[in-house]
DORO-607926 format. One record per residue: residue in one letter; x, y, z of N, C-alpha, C in turn. Coordinates in steps of 0.02 Angstrom, whole numbers, padded with zeros to 5 digits, always signed. Layout:
BEGIN
aXYZXYZXYZ;...
END
This chain:
BEGIN
m+00901+00102-00083+00848+00105-00034+00780+00103-00069;k+00736+00062-00044+00669+00056-00072+00627+00117-00055;l+00581+00135-00100+00536+00191-00089+00464+00164-00087;i+00430+00176-00031+00362+00152-00021+00314+00211-00025;l+00261+00203-00063+00208+00253-00068+00152+00232-00020;v+00138+00274+00030+00087+00260+00081+00024+00299+00062;v-00030+00263+00048-00092+00294+00024-00148+00282+00074;d-00170+00336+00106-00225+00331+00154-00256+00400+00161;d-00321+00403+00170-00354+00468+00179-00344+00495+00250;d-00320+00454+00296-00307+00474+00365-00237+00503+00370;e-00233+00569+00377-00167+00602+00378-00124+00578+00435;h-00154+00566+00493-00116+00541+00551-00084+00474+00535;l-00122+00429+00506-00095+00363+00489-00039+00369+00437;r-00049+00410+00386+00003+00420+00335+00068+00442+00368;r+00063+00493+00410+00124+00519+00443+00156+00467+00487;m+00115+00430+00525+00142+00379+00570+00180+00325+00531;v+00151+00302+00477+00183+00249+00437+00247+00275+00405;v+00246+00335+00378+00306+00364+00348+00362+00369+00400;r+00345+00392+00460+00396+00398+00514+00421+00329+00535;l+00376+00282+00542+00396+00214+00562+00445+00185+00511;l+00429+00191+00448+00473+00164+00397+00540+00199+00398;a+00541+00264+00409+00604+00302+00412+00648+00276+00469;l+00618+00258+00525+00656+00230+00581+00690+00165+00563;h+00665+00132+00512+00694+00068+00489+00730+00076+00422;d+00751+00137+00408+00789+00152+00348+00753+00134+00283;i+00688+00144+00284+00648+00134+00224+00618+00202+00204;a+00632+00224+00145+00605+00288+00121+00531+00280+00105;a+00493+00331+00123+00421+00329+00109+00396+00399+00094;i+00346+00401+00050+00311+00463+00036+00236+00448+00042;a+00197+00500+00051+00126+00491+00064+00083+00521+00010;a+00025+00491+00001-00026+00516-00045-00094+00506-00012;a-00139+00553-00026-00205+00550+00005-00260+00530-00043;n-00245+00529-00108-00299+00515-00156-00271+00483-00220;t-00316+00461-00261-00297+00425-00322-00255+00467-00370;d-00273+00530-00378-00234+00574-00423-00162+00578-00401;d-00150+00587-00335-00082+00590-00309-00045+00524-00321;v-00080+00469-00312-00050+00403-00323-00026+00397-00395;l-00069+00412-00442-00052+00403-00512+00005+00450-00533;k+00004+00512-00508+00059+00559-00524+00125+00533-00496;t+00124+00508-00434+00185+00483-00403+00210+00421-00439;l+00166+00376-00457+00187+00315-00493+00217+00332-00561;a+00194+00385-00591+00220+00404-00657+00294+00422-00654;s+00319+00438-00595+00390+00454-00587+00434+00392-00597;g+00404+00333-00587+00441+00270-00595+00488+00255-00538;k+00485+00292-00484+00532+00284-00429+00504+00244-00370;v+00440+00227-00371+00408+00192-00316+00421+00117-00322;d+00441+00086-00266+00455+00014-00265+00396-00027-00240;a+00351+00004-00201+00291-00031-00176+00241+00021-00152;v+00178-00001-00148+00124+00042-00126+00087+00009-00068;l+00075+00048-00015+00029+00028+00038-00035+00066+00025;l-00088+00032+00008-00150+00063-00015-00209+00047+00030;d-00238+00099+00059-00299+00089+00099-00357+00074+00052;i-00400+00029+00072-00457+00011+00031-00510+00066+00030;v-00515+00103+00085-00563+00158+00090-00524+00223+00091;l-00532+00263+00038-00496+00326+00032-00545+00384+00035;g-00579+00393+00091-00628+00446+00097-00684+00434+00048;m-00693+00481+00002-00746+00475-00048-00725+00430-00107;e-00662+00410-00109-00638+00369-00163-00638+00295-00143;n-00628+00253-00191-00631+00181-00181-00562+00152-00195;g-00532+00121-00144-00466+00091-00152-00464+00035-00203;w-00520+00000-00212-00523-00053-00262-00514-00023-00332;e-00548+00033-00344-00541+00067-00408-00470+00095-00416;t-00443+00123-00363-00374+00148-00365-00326+00091-00382;m-00338+00033-00354-00296-00026-00368-00300-00044-00443;r-00360-00042-00470-00369-00057-00541-00330-00007-00584;l-00333+00056-00566-00296+00108-00604-00221+00099-00596;i-00198+00080-00537-00127+00066-00527-00105+00011-00575;r-00144-00042-00579-00126-00099-00621-00126-00081-00695;e-00166-00033-00715-00165-00011-00784-00099+00024-00802;k-00067+00053-00751-00007+00093-00763+00058+00060-00741;s+00054+00012-00693+00115-00012-00662+00107-00083-00635;a+00163-00117-00630+00165-00184-00599+00195-00180-00529;v+00200-00120-00501+00229-00110-00435+00191-00153-00383;p+00227-00184-00336+00192-00223-00284+00146-00179-00242;v+00087-00205-00226+00039-00167-00186+00016-00210-00127;v+00017-00178-00068-00013-00207-00008-00075-00167+00006;m-00133-00200+00007-00195-00165+00022-00207-00167+00098;m-00226-00110+00126-00239-00105+00198-00314-00096+00209;s-00339-00127+00262-00411-00121+00276-00423-00119+00351;g-00466-00072+00371-00488-00068+00440-00547-00114+00453;a-00578-00138+00400-00634-00185+00405-00608-00256+00397;y-00645-00303+00425-00626-00373+00419-00628-00393+00346;m-00576-00427+00324-00572-00451+00254-00582-00527+00256;d-00639-00551+00233-00650-00623+00231-00611-00653+00173;e-00614-00718+00167-00575-00753+00116-00593-00731+00045;d-00657-00718+00032-00677-00694-00034-00646-00627-00051;a-00647-00581-00002-00617-00515-00013-00542-00520-00025;r-00509-00565+00012-00437-00576+00002-00423-00604-00068;k-00466-00649-00091-00459-00677-00158-00470-00622-00211;d-00519-00579-00198-00532-00523-00244-00471-00477-00248;a-00441-00464-00191-00381-00421-00189-00324-00452-00229;a-00314-00517-00219-00261-00552-00256-00277-00552-00331;a-00340-00560-00348-00359-00563-00418-00346-00498-00455;i-00350-00441-00420-00336-00378-00453-00263-00356-00445;g-00223-00400-00416-00151-00387-00415-00119-00367-00350;a-00156-00369-00295-00125-00354-00230-00081-00413-00208;q-00022-00398-00184+00023-00450-00161+00007-00471-00089;a-00025-00427-00051-00040-00443+00019-00096-00398+00044;i-00126-00419+00101-00176-00379+00136-00149-00368+00207;l-00154-00307+00230-00133-00290+00298-00194-00264+00335;q-00213-00299+00388-00271-00280+00428-00253-00224+00476;k-00292-00169+00474-00281-00114+00522-00326-00125+00582;p-00304-00107+00641-00238-00081+00657-00186-00136+00654;f-00125-00118+00637-00071-00167+00633-00013-00145+00677;e+00027-00193+00696+00087-00180+00735+00144-00164+00686;s+00193-00128+00709+00249-00109+00666+00284-00170+00637;h+00292-00223+00678+00326-00283+00652+00286-00317+00597;e+00220-00311+00599+00178-00340+00546+00188-00303+00480;l+00190-00237+00484+00201-00196+00425+00270-00210+00395;l+00321-00211+00437+00389-00223+00413+00396-00293+00383;a+00366-00343+00414+00369-00411+00387+00334-00415+00320;c+00277-00381+00314+00240-00380+00252+00281-00349+00196;l+00312-00291+00209+00353-00258+00158+00415-00299+00142;n+00447-00326+00193+00506-00368+00179+00488-00427+00135;g+00429-00455+00146+00406-00512+00105+00399-00494+00032;l+00385-00431+00017+00379-00410-00053+00445-00413-00089;f+00500-00401-00052+00565-00393-00085+00613-00451-00074;e+00594-00499-00033+00637-00557-00024+00634-00601-00086;p+00691-00629-00105+00691-00673-00164+00647-00735-00151;r+00610-00754-00201+00568-00815-00196+00612-00876-00201;r+00594-00927-00163+00633-00990-00164+00596-01044-00200;
END
């Protein structure tokens, strides 16, 4: 079973996503800040990260950079703000595999995560 790390400063959203994934037999754990992310990644058990771009007083872009220094784990960046093509290119350039626009539907989240783990053709 895959383990997804859900990173968002919004506790309600973290809980909602963890519950949604559990309903689809996907294990998930939550983190609210960069320190928690790095500690959790150090365990080596995380298969993918859902990372909010705005983490309260922290910067998701910087968190993404720190993730890449430590791990090659797939990352989906989430944003409540519109992401234009330049921002999407920036996200890809720092190693994000996908962008998920908030608010999102459950099927969008599941399709995005499934896309991370499907074999490439």
